[in-house]
N, C-alpha and C positions, 0 to 999 in steps of 0.2 A: 486470410482475412485482410482486407485492405487496411493500411495504416491510416489513422485519422489525421486530418490536416492540422498542423500546428496553429495555435492562436497567434494573432498578430499583436503582440505587445512588446514594449521596450522593457528589457530586463534590468532591474536594479541589482547592485551587488548585495549579497546577503551575509548575515552572520548567524550564529546559532546559540541556543540556550545550552545549559549543561546537559550532558548525555541523558541523564535520568529524566529531565524535564521534557526533552523532545522524544519521548517514547513513541512507538508506532501505535497501531490500532489493535495490537494483540492483547492477550490476557496473561498477566504475570511476567516473569522474567527468566523462565527456565527453558533449556533446550532439550529436545528428545532426539537421540540418535536413531537412525533407521537404516535398514539395509537396502540394496539395490534390487533390480529384477534380474532374471536370467539373461545371460549373454548369448547371443546367437552363435552357433557353431561356425567356425571359419572367419569370424570377425577379426579385424585388426585393431591394435591400439592406436590412439590418436596422440601425436607428439610424444610417443613413448611412455605415456602416463598409465599407471595402474588404475587410477581412479580420478574422478572429478567430484569434489564435495560441494553439494548444493544445499543451500538453506532456504527455508520459507516458513510461513506461519500456517498453523492449522485453522484457516479462516477463509471464507468464501471470497474475500477480496484478493486472495492469492489463488484464484481458480486455475490460472494457467499452469502453475506449478503442481497443483493437486491433480489435475487431469493429465498433464504431461507425464507425471510419475505413474499414475494409475494405469494409463494406456500404453506406457512404454515408449513414448516419443523421445525422451532424453536418451534412454539406453540405445535405441535404434541408431541415433546419430553419433553416439560415442563409440559404437562398435565394441571392441574388446576392452575398452577403457570403462571400468565399472562406474556407474552413476551411484554415488553414495549420498545419503540425505540426512539432514539434521532439521528437526521441526522446532521452531522457536515460538515463544509466547509474546515476545515484545522486541522492539527495535534495538535497545541498548545491548542486550545479550547477543544479538546477531552481529552487531557492529564489533563487539569485543571478539567474537569468534572469527570474524573476517580479519581483524587486526592481528590476531594471534596466529593466523594461518590454519585454523581449525576447519574453516570452509573457504572455498575459492570464489564461488558465485552465490548471490542471494537475491531473493525477492523481498522487497522491503518498502515501507512507506516513505514519503518525501522528507519528513522532518528528521528522522534518524539518519537518513542519507546525507542531508545537508549538514547536520551537526557533526557526523563522523568525518566528513570532508574538511569542514572548517577547523575542527579541533586538531587535525593532523597537518594543518597548513597545506592542504591539498595533496598530501602524499600517500594516502592509504587506499582510496577507492576511486572508481569511475562509475557513473551511471551509463550503461551501455544499451538500454532499451526500456520500453514501456511495457505495462502489463494490464493495468485496469484504471478506469475512471469512474467516479461517482460512488454510490453506495453509502451515502451519509444523509441522515434525516433528523429532523427535530420531531420527536414523538412526545405527546403530552397526555395527561389525564383529561379526557374530554369533559368531565364534570367540573373541573377547576379552571380549565383553559379552553375557551370556545373560539377565540380569534387570536391573531398575532399580537394585538395590543394587550391582551390579557396576560401575556408572558411577564409584563412588568409586575414586580412585587412577588414573583414566584421563585421557587427553588428548582434550578435546572442543572442536571448532571452533565459533566463532560468527562472524558476518560482520564485526563491528567493535566496538571498545570503546564501550559505551553505546548501541548501536543497539537497536532494538526486540527483536530476538531475543536479543541479549546480555543485556539486562536480564531478559527472561523466563527465560533459563537460570539466571542468578545467583539469581533469586528461587526457582526450583524447587530449586536446590542448597541454599539456606538452609532450605527447607521439609523437606528430608531430614535436617536437623540437622548438615549439613556446613558447614565454613567455607572461604571463598575470599576472598583480597584482590582487590577488584574492579579496582583499577588494574593490578596486575601479573598477575592471573589465576592466581596461585599459591595452593595450599592443598590441601584434601582431594581436590579435582578440579583439574586444570590446564586453564584456559580458554585456548585458542589463537585469537587474533583472526586470521582468514584471509578474504581476499576471496572471495566466492562463486564467482568464475570460476576460482580456483585450488584451492578446497577439494576438488573431486573428484580432482585429481592428488595432493594431500596424503593423502587417504583411501586411494587406490589404492597409494600408496607406503608406507603404514603409519605415517606421521609423526603422524597423528591416529587415534584409535580410534573416533571418531564425530563427529557435528555436529548442532547445533540450528540449522536453516536453513529458509528459505522455499522454496517451489516456484519454478522447477523443479529447483533444486539438490538438494532432498531426493530427488526421483525419479531424478535422475542417479546419486546414491549407491546407491540401491536397484538400479538397473540394473548397477552395478558389483559387486553381491553384498552390499550393505548390507541391514540389516533395520530396519524402523520399530519402534522400541521405545516411542515415545510420540508421540501426535498432540496438539499444544498445545491444540487446540479442546476436548479432553476436560477441560481444567482450568478452563474458563470456564462461567458460567451459560448455559444454553441452547446451549452449545457455539458461542457467537458472540463474536468480538472483531474490532475493526477492524484491517485490514491495508492498505487503500487508501481514501483520501478524495479528494474533488474540492475544490480551492482556487481562489481568484480574487484578483486584485489589488483592494484595496478601492476605489481610484480608478476602475478599470474597472467594478466593480459599481455604483458610484454614478452614473457617466456613461452606462452602456450596459446597463441592466437587461433590456431586451428581448433583447439578444444573449446575455446570461447565461441568461435563461429558455429561449431556444432550445437552448442547449447542454445544459441540464439536461433538457429534454424529450427531446432526442435520447438522452441517457444512460438515462433511464427507459424509453424505447421500445426501446433496444438490449438492456437487461437483460430486458425482457419477451420480445423476440424470441429471445434466447439460451435462455431457459427453455423456449420452445415449440419450438425447433429446435436441441437440444443438439449433435447430430453435425455439422450444417452450421456451427454457430457455432464449434465446436472447430476445424474445418477452416479457417474464415475467420481465426480467431485465429492459427493456425499459418502461414497464408499471409502474414499481415501481419508476423509474427515473422521470416519468411524475408526479406521485403523490408527490414525494419528492421535485422536483425542479420547478414544474409547467409547464414543457415542455419536451416532448419526443425528443430523438435524431432522426434526419432524417436518412434514410437508407444509404445515401452516407457517413455518419459519423459513424453510429453504426456498419455497416457491417465490415469495415476494422478494426475498433477499437476492436471489439469482437474477430476477428481472431488473433489479435496480442497478446492477453493475454492468458497465460496458467494457469489454475487453478491447485492448488496443495495443498495437506494436509501437505506436508513437508515445514517447515519454511525456509529451505535452509540456515541453520545457518552459514555454512561456508562462504557464500558470504558476511557476515558482515565484515569479516576480510579484504577482498579486498576493500570494500567500505570505511572502516576506514583508510586503508593505503592511499587511494586516497586523503582523506581529510587531513591526516597528511602531505603528500607531498605538498599539496596546501597551507599549513600553516594555516589551519582552524580548526585543531583538535589536542588536546593533548591526553594522553593515560592513563586513569585510568582503573581499573579492572572491567570488566563486567561479571565476573564469577557469575553465578546464575541468569542471565537474563532469561534463559529458564527453564521451567518445562514441559517436554513433557510426563510425566507419564500417565496422563489421556488420552491424544491423542493416545499414544501407546497401551493403554488398549482397546480403541475403535477400533483401526486398527487391533489388534490381534483378536478381536471378529469377525471381518469381513474377517479374513484370509489374511490380508495385512501385509507386512513387517513393522517393526518398523522404525521410523525416528530418526535421530541423532542430538544431540545438539552441536556437534563439540567441546566439552570440556567446554561449557559455561552453563552447567546445574546447577540447585540448588543442593547444597550438603545435 
């Protein structure tokens, strides 16, 4: 799958909110351990490792990890080194697992990656690749909100104070000329911080009038009678913005580059296969979701959610600038230096071998 072209933006230095505040798009904060797949006979270990521990969310925005696991792409590239998995429900717990060495590589949203890097003074992780763009929507009760101007005075849910979607919504509100206190959520619009797993119930009960949320929550609300009033991708240049990245422990990257390269090759191969086999890939992702969460998504939720997500090898580094600026304007973010958060060396090596163009770190690469 060709890597998407980076956006041409000048990057500002970033800071981050407390780890809990900058949770990702997942549900809750627990991790679920899971086993690997069968190892091919005659395969050899990479870097002498018995296993590589991979973390991800049981969420369609982590489709690369879902499909890569389900179809065996990771295990194929790792040979006799076992691919072991941990399924997380939120960014903070995955960052904690990375910091403690419980996982080596993870799929995660931009905010917890930024926060994890900043809180460790740039010593714990690197973003080494992209995975997904888009998949965030403003869904409303069409009986209460018929146009964008009708959002004023209503109660709109976001996943968590200061998370990626919360910041995006606060920025959009400000662009409408409305005022909201970021901390309390009170103002011309009432922002209700609601966990994604309970937002559909709140929406159905009428306690919120809409929600700015990621998939599959957005499509769950539509299945309940909600209407998509705005797709966040339409607010971004080229309609691309990072929603999922690949991160690695810096120590693991330094000591086991061949293993990291193998996982990145598997990720690129998975994205290429998904693009060539969209229906089979969607079914594989849903099968893995069923294994991870105990329940597959119904077609009226899975189909629109799947269509709204763009898989990409490019981490879309430049979009972090705008996301950070939004948080700063909302009063939720200060500005330390994130230079070095990216190391795209191995990804670009993999892309070059496949005849694909290199991706850019937008000036935030490791020196």
